[in-house]
C-alpha positions in Angstrom: 0.0 0.0 0.0 1.4 3.4 -1.0 2.2 5.6 2.0 -0.2 8.4 2.5 1.4 11.8 3.1 -0.2 13.9 5.9 0.1 17.6 5.5 0.9 19.4 8.7 -0.9 22.5 9.7 0.9 25.7 10.3 -0.1 25.4 14.0 1.7 22.0 14.2 4.7 23.3 12.3 5.1 26.3 14.6 4.8 24.2 17.8 7.5 21.9 16.4 9.8 24.8 15.5 9.4 26.5 18.9 10.2 23.3 20.7 13.3 22.6 18.5 14.6 26.1 18.9 14.3 26.0 22.7 16.2 22.7 22.8 19.0 24.1 20.6 19.3 27.2 22.7 19.5 25.2 26.0 22.1 22.8 24.5 25.8 23.1 24.7 27.1 20.2 22.7 26.1 17.1 24.6 25.0 19.2 27.6 21.4 20.3 28.2 21.9 23.3 30.4 19.2 24.3 32.9 17.7 27.7 32.5 20.1 30.4 33.8 23.0 28.1 34.5 26.1 29.1 32.6 29.2 27.0 31.6 32.5 27.4 33.4 35.8 27.5 31.5 39.2 26.9 33.0 41.6 29.8 32.6 45.0 28.9 31.1 48.1 30.4 32.7 46.4 31.6 35.9 47.7 30.6 39.3 45.0 31.8 41.6 41.8 30.3 40.2 39.4 29.5 43.0 36.1 27.8 43.1 33.9 25.6 45.4 32.8 22.2 44.1 29.2 21.7 45.0 27.4 18.4 45.7 24.2 17.4 43.8 21.6 14.8 44.5 22.2 11.6 42.4 19.1 10.3 40.5 20.8 7.8 38.2 20.6 4.3 39.7 23.5 3.3 37.5 25.9 6.2 38.4 29.4 5.2 37.4 30.8 5.9 40.9 28.0 4.0 42.7 29.2 1.9 45.7 26.2 0.6 47.7 28.3 -0.6 50.6 29.6 2.9 51.4 26.5 4.7 49.9 28.7 6.5 47.4 26.8 8.1 44.5 23.7 6.0 45.2 20.3 7.3 44.3 19.2 10.1 46.6 22.7 10.7 48.1 24.9 13.7 47.5 28.0 13.4 45.3 30.4 15.9 43.7 30.9 14.7 40.1 29.4 12.9 37.2 32.0 10.9 35.3 31.2 9.9 31.7 32.9 8.8 28.5 32.8 10.2 25.0 33.7 9.0 21.5 35.4 11.5 19.3 35.1 12.2 15.5 31.7 10.5 15.0 29.8 11.0 11.8 30.5 13.2 8.8 30.8 16.3 11.1 33.4 14.5 13.4 31.3 15.4 16.5 31.8 14.1 20.0 29.0 11.9 21.4 28.5 10.6 24.9 29.1 6.8 25.1 25.9 5.0 26.3 28.1 2.9 28.6 28.1 6.1 30.8 24.5 5.1 31.6 25.0 1.4 31.7 23.7 0.9 28.2 25.0 -0.8 25.1 27.1 1.2 22.6 27.3 0.3 18.9 30.8 1.8 18.6 32.2 -0.1 21.6 30.6 -3.3 20.2 32.2 -2.6 16.8 35.6 -2.0 18.5 35.4 -5.3 20.4 34.5 -7.1 17.1 37.4 -5.5 15.2 39.9 -6.3 18.0 38.9 -10.0 17.8 39.4 -9.8 14.0 43.0 -8.4 14.5 42.4 -4.7 13.9 45.5 -2.5 14.1 46.1 0.2 16.7 45.0 3.1 14.6 41.6 1.5 14.0 41.2 0.5 17.7 42.1 4.0 18.8 39.6 5.6 16.5 36.8 3.8 18.4 38.0 4.1 22.0 36.4 6.3 24.7 37.8 9.2 26.7 37.1 10.0 30.3 35.6 13.3 31.3 33.8 14.7 34.4 31.0 17.1 35.0 31.0 19.3 38.1 28.9 22.1 39.6 31.3 24.9 40.7 30.8 28.3 42.2 33.7 30.6 41.1 35.3 32.7 43.9 36.8 36.1 43.5 36.7 35.9 39.7 36.4 38.8 37.3 35.2 36.6 34.5 32.5 34.5 36.3 29.6 35.3 38.6 29.6 33.8 42.1 26.8 31.3 41.3 26.5 27.7 40.2 28.2 26.9 36.9 28.5 23.6 34.9 32.1 22.6 34.4 32.9 19.9 31.8 36.6 18.9 31.9 39.0 16.1 30.9 39.7 13.6 33.7 43.4 13.6 32.9 43.6 17.4 33.0 42.1 17.9 36.5 40.5 15.0 38.3 43.6 12.8 38.3 45.7 15.4 40.0 42.8 16.4 42.2 42.4 12.8 43.5 46.2 12.4 44.0 46.1 15.4 46.3 43.2 14.0 48.4 45.0 10.6 48.6 48.0 12.5 49.9 45.9 14.2 52.6 42.5 12.4 53.2 41.3 15.3 55.4 40.7 17.3 52.2 38.0 14.8 51.2 35.4 17.0 52.9 35.8 19.7 50.2 32.2 19.5 48.9 30.5 19.6 52.3 28.1 22.5 52.6 29.2 23.1 56.2 33.0 22.8 56.8 33.8 22.3 53.1 36.9 23.6 51.3 37.6 26.0 48.5 39.7 24.7 45.6 42.7 26.7 44.4 44.2 25.7 41.1 47.2 26.8 39.0 46.5 26.1 35.4 49.5 25.8 33.1 49.4 27.3 29.6 50.9 26.3 26.3 50.2 28.2 23.1 50.2 27.1 19.5 51.7 29.5 17.0 48.9 31.8 16.2 46.5 29.7 18.3 44.8 30.1 21.7 46.1 28.9 25.1 45.0 25.6 26.6 44.5 25.0 30.3 45.8 22.0 32.3 45.8 21.8 36.1 49.4 21.9 37.3 48.8 22.4 41.1 45.8 21.9 43.3 45.4 23.3 46.9 42.6 23.2 49.5 41.7 26.3 51.4 39.3 26.9 54.3 36.1 28.5 53.1 35.2 31.9 54.3 31.5 31.0 54.7 29.4 27.8 54.8 26.5 27.2 52.6 22.9 26.9 53.7 21.1 23.5 53.0 18.6 25.3 50.8 21.2 25.9 48.1 20.9 22.2 47.1 17.6 23.2 45.4 19.6 25.6 43.1 22.2 23.0 42.2 21.7 21.4 38.7 21.2 17.7 38.5 24.3 16.5 36.6 22.6 13.2 35.7 20.0 15.1 33.7 22.4 17.7 32.3 24.3 15.0 30.4 22.5 13.9 27.3 23.1 10.7 25.3 21.9 9.8 21.8 20.0 6.5 21.3 21.8 3.3 20.2 20.2 3.7 16.7 21.2 7.3 16.4 24.9 6.6 17.3 24.9 3.6 15.0 23.6 5.7 12.1 26.2 8.4 12.8 29.1 6.0 13.1 28.4 3.9 10.0 27.1 7.0 8.2 23.7 5.4 7.3 21.0 7.2 5.4 18.1 5.0 6.2 17.2 6.1 9.8 13.5 5.8 10.5 12.0 9.1 11.6 9.9 9.5 14.7 6.9 10.4 12.5 7.4 7.2 10.4 7.6 5.2 13.6 4.3 6.6 14.8 2.5 6.1 11.5 3.7 2.5 11.1 1.2 0.9 13.4 -1.6 2.9 11.7 -0.5 1.7 8.3 -0.3 -1.9 9.4 -3.9 -1.6 10.8 -5.1 -0.2 7.4 -3.4 -3.0 5.5 -5.0 -5.6 7.8 -8.4 -4.1 7.1 -7.9 -4.3 3.3 -6.9 -8.0 3.3 -9.6 -10.3 2.0 -11.4 -12.2 4.7 -10.9 -16.0 4.8 -13.9 -18.1 4.0 -15.1 -20.3 6.9 -13.8 -23.9 6.6 -14.4 -27.0 8.6 -11.9 -28.0 11.3 -10.7 -31.0 9.3 -10.0 -28.9 6.2 -8.1 -26.3 8.3 -5.9 -29.0 9.9 -5.1 -30.4 6.4 -4.2 -27.0 5.1 -1.9 -26.4 8.1 -0.2 -29.7 7.5 0.5 -28.7 3.9 1.9 -25.4 5.0 4.5 -26.8 7.5 7.2 -27.5 4.9 6.8 -24.0 3.5 7.3 -22.5 6.9 10.7 -24.3 7.2 11.8 -22.8 3.9 10.8 -19.4 5.0 12.8 -19.7 8.2 15.9 -20.7 6.1 15.4 -17.6 3.9 15.4 -15.4 7.0 18.7 -16.8 8.1 20.2 -16.1 4.7 19.0 -12.5 4.9 20.5 -12.2 8.3 23.9 -13.4 6.9 23.7 -10.8 4.2 23.0 -8.1 6.8 26.0 -9.2 8.8 28.2 -9.0 5.7 26.9 -5.5 5.0 27.6 -4.5 8.6 31.2 -5.8 8.3 31.6 -3.9 5.1 30.6 -0.7 6.8 33.0 -1.3 9.6 35.8 -1.9 7.2 34.9 1.3 5.4 34.9 3.2 8.6 38.3 1.7 9.6 39.8 2.8 6.3 38.5 6.3 7.0 39.9 6.3 10.5 43.4 5.3 9.1 43.3 8.1 6.6 42.5 10.6 9.4 45.3 9.6 11.7 48.1 8.4 9.4 50.0 10.6 6.9 52.7 8.0 5.8 54.3 4.9 7.4 56.2 5.8 10.6 54.9 9.3 10.8 51.8 10.0 12.8 49.6 13.0 12.0 47.5 15.1 14.4 43.8 14.7 13.3 43.2 18.4 14.2 46.1 19.8 12.2 48.6 20.5 15.1 52.1 19.1 15.3 52.1 15.5 16.6 54.5 15.0 19.5 55.1 18.8 19.9 51.8 20.5 20.5 50.3 18.1 23.0 47.9 19.8 25.5 48.1 23.1 23.8 44.6 23.2 22.4 41.0 22.4 23.4 41.2 19.7 20.7 43.6 17.8 22.9 41.0 17.3 25.5 39.6 14.2 23.9 41.9 13.5 21.0 42.2 9.8 20.1 46.0 10.1 19.9 46.5 12.0 23.2 48.5 9.3 25.0 50.8 8.6 22.0 51.3 12.3 21.3 52.1 13.0 25.0 54.6 10.1 25.1 56.3 11.3 21.9 56.6 14.8 23.3 58.2 13.5 26.5 60.7 11.4 24.6 61.7 14.1 22.2 
């Protein structure tokens, strides 16, 4: 049956347009910012950056830090960060996407990576599909000329702050109370700065100190703290799969809604079966059994073809990944146009570059 096109009224179109625009305006990449809550940016080359890290009430039952024995990051408890993972350079626009494993869900890119590793994929291809660790925080800047003293969302690389931050707490466990509303501590950070030729500086935590807060916070401030579990957005399995394999056959939401209606219409149009005696029906069913077996075999063949097509797409993506990261044998190229082994941690691009570890090691050994 030919698909019937339904013309949308201007009222429906305007409602859709208004909703879409509101979503775009409240989005910051993969972050959905609450109304009035700005983003915090680390300042490169500054040695007196201060902020308070605020706790938020966890609502995700699968929070990555969850430890039920110690009631760490469990639902309804306060915690100071929201760890997550991202994949870089996804789709034709090379955009970063949140890995669904951050929410305890399946990820098509991670599945493809495991499959390719088992098939002997090389390092370049494996690295193109790996994840990178980041953390979300709610911070209140202190004594800053650039940021108001109110809650901000801070999205930063684990390796550029959290790793050093935790090392300092391990050195002195008494600093572990930093996010308490009463008796908490102010964080003082010195961010190092490296500059590309003609580029902008990039911040990396070089030193972390813990200072006594001048004032405690009231319990009521918790109501003003954004829920980091809801701020972080993640595309569906199908959306990520379509982006990664660059598919053009994604079913739209409208088509998905109309499908059941179309099936119902088709069912109505099918000719009704004439009434038969029970004996005749049983005889007909007996004749149809061998045909059903053949039909099952055909389904298996179609599944095998689908698997071959999927492998072909994976191979195509792998070739693309190799072209991005490799200039010529023995010489690695930065996928963002910087100098590999020389400009590591000098650009925002380095935050989640697939070759960060290799580039950093090359720079240290130079």
